[in-house]
MIMIPA-409550 format. One line per field, with one value per residue (C-alpha): x negated, y, z negated; residue number from 1. Coordinates in steps of 0.25 Angstrom, whole numbers. Layout:
MIMIPA-409550
east = [X, ...];
north = [Y, ...];
up = [Z, ...];
num = [NUM, ...];
//
This chain:
MIMIPA-409550
east = [1, -4, -4, -8, -6, -10, -24, -21, -29, -36, -40, -28, -17, -7, -13, 3, 10, 6, -8, -7, 0, -10, -20, -16, -19, -10, -13, -23, -29, -44, -44, -57, -62, -72, -79, -80, -92, -82, -76, -64, -59, -57, -47, -45, -40, -47, -38, -40, -47, -44, -50, -43, -29, -31, -25, -12, -11, -1, -8, -7, -4, -16, -10, -14, -24, -19, -24, -30, -20, -10, -13, -12, 3, 7, 2, 8, 22, 22, 18, 29, 39, 35, 35, 50, 54, 48, 53, 70];
north = [2, 14, 25, 40, 56, 67, 75, 89, 102, 101, 86, 80, 71, 63, 48, 40, 35, 21, 23, 27, 16, 5, 14, 12, 28, 38, 51, 53, 42, 48, 42, 36, 37, 28, 30, 15, 15, 13, 24, 21, 27, 16, 25, 19, 26, 27, 27, 38, 34, 33, 47, 52, 47, 49, 64, 59, 48, 56, 62, 55, 63, 62, 52, 57, 47, 38, 38, 25, 33, 33, 17, 13, 21, 13, 0, 1, 6, -7, -14, -11, -11, -25, -30, -24, -33, -46, -44, -41];
up = [1, 4, -7, -2, -8, -2, -7, -9, -7, -21, -19, -27, -25, -34, -36, -29, -40, -35, -36, -49, -53, -49, -53, -66, -67, -76, -80, -86, -76, -69, -56, -51, -36, -32, -17, -11, 0, 10, 8, 0, -13, -26, -36, -50, -62, -74, -86, -99, -110, -125, -127, -114, -121, -135, -134, -130, -141, -154, -164, -178, -190, -199, -212, -225, -232, -242, -256, -265, -277, -265, -261, -276, -277, -265, -269, -283, -277, -267, -280, -289, -278, -274, -290, -292, -280, -286, -299, -294];
num = [1, 2, 3, 4, 5, 6, 7, 8, 9, 10, 11, 12, 13, 14, 15, 16, 17, 18, 19, 20, 21, 22, 23, 24, 25, 26, 27, 28, 29, 30, 31, 32, 33, 34, 35, 36, 37, 38, 39, 40, 41, 42, 43, 44, 45, 46, 47, 48, 49, 50, 51, 52, 53, 54, 55, 56, 57, 58, 59, 60, 61, 62, 63, 64, 65, 66, 67, 68, 69, 70, 71, 72, 73, 74, 75, 76, 77, 78, 79, 80, 81, 82, 83, 84, 85, 86, 87, 88];
//
């Protein structure tokens, strides 16, 4: 199957949707053009790196650190609840 696109005066073109799908390319993929010895051009898509994508992840709110005293209180509360259940 043959696909085509038009080159603008600024050397820009729109990648046909079918070609983008075949390459597995989506923004912000980088396209690579390799010119072969016979003059043919090999087009491939490079996926984004983790670093490139990291800014698009939702930001987590900082969690207040738990103190040893808070942990002791939680353990004591949990133990008391279990004890009360056991003696019923």
